[in-house]
N, C-alpha and C positions, 0 to 999 in steps of 0.2 A: 504494500500500500504506500502510495506516495501522495502526500497532501499537497494540493496545488496552491498557487498564490491566492486563489479565491478563498480557500478555506483558512489559510493563515491570516489573510487580511481581514476576513470576517471576525476572527478572534480579536485582532488588534482593534477593530472598530468597536466591538462590544466592550472591550476593556477601557478604551478611551471614553466611551459614553458612561461607563460605570464610574469613572473617576470625576465626572462633571457634576456630581451631587444632584442628579435627577432633573436638572433643567434641560430645556431643548437647546441643542447645539447644531449650528449650521454645518452642513457637510463639508463646506470649504475649510472650516476650522479643523475638523477631524483630518481631512486630507493633508493640510499643512503640517499639523503636529506629527502625523504618521509618515510623511514623505511619500504619499501614495497619490496617484493621479485621481483627481476628483471625478473625472469621467468613468474611470474603472470602478471607483467606489459607488457610483450611482447604481450600477448593476448589482453590486453586492448588497447595498442597503435595500434595494427593491426586493431581493429574495428574503432578507431578514424581516422586512415589513410585511410582505405577503404571508409569512409564517407566523406573524404576530409577536415576534421577538422585540421589535422596536415600534414606537409610535412616532407619528410625524405631525407637524403643525406647520401650515403655510403662513406666509406673510411675515411682517415685522416681529421679531422675537421668536420666530419659528425655527424649525430644524428637526432633529431626531433625539429621542431619549429612549431609555430602556422601558419596556412595558412591565417588567417585573423587577424584583430585587436581584442583585448579582448572585446571591446564594441559590436562586431558583433556576439558573441556567447551567447546563452542563456543557463541557467541551464537546462531548459526543453529539448532543442535540444540534449544536451550531455547525459542526462538521458534516453531519448527515444532511442538513438543509443545503449547505453549499456544495458538498462533494457528491451527494447521492450515496452510493454504497461505500462502506469502509472495509469491505471484505478483502482479505489478503489475496484471494484468487478469484478468478472470474466465475468459477462454477458455484460460488456462494453469493453471487451478486443479488439473487432474489430468493424468495422462500422456496420456490420449486426448483430443485436442482435438475436442470435440463441436460446435464452431461450423460451421454449414453454409457459411460464407464462407471458411473456413480456406485452402482451395486457391487462392483468388483475392485474399486479403487482402494488400494491399501494406504494411500496418503490422505484420503478425505477425512478420516477422524482427526488427524493431526491438524489439518487446516481448520476444521470446525472448532477445535479447542483453542487454536490461536485466535480465531475470530472472536470467540467468547471472551478470552482474556483481554483483548484489545477493547472490545465493547464494554466490558465491566470497568476497565480502567478509565476510559474516556467518559463513561457515564458517571463515574465517581469523582470527577474533578469539576468543580464549579468555577464560574468566572471569579467569584470571591476568593476561592483558593489561589487562583493565579494572581490576583491583586495582592494577596497576603504572602505570596512566595511559598505556598505549601504544596505545590504540585511537583 
């Protein structure tokens, strides 16, 4: 599994918003602080907004803010929204394993266990944990 810039930047955006004490923050300010193209962040923030992770407000004093407290977001949730599957191999990308060799594959149990370990870890790390340096 390789986390793309979209996933990494989404985490940075969420952390940046969490550090702003709940107020609405213009995307341009986040982009400037994080050194990320505002245009690229627009696509990422749109994903986060559609998923209900952030709220937006238009007009003067508008921008984006977290929809919940930092403790309520997990890294796994954010990455699944931006990356889709976090499976280590393609045969685990969806619930139904379409691989014709699944029934006889000797490595499939190992991949399933690795997938579970990664999912458990990422689902156990919150945005607040990252802010506190506990991850």
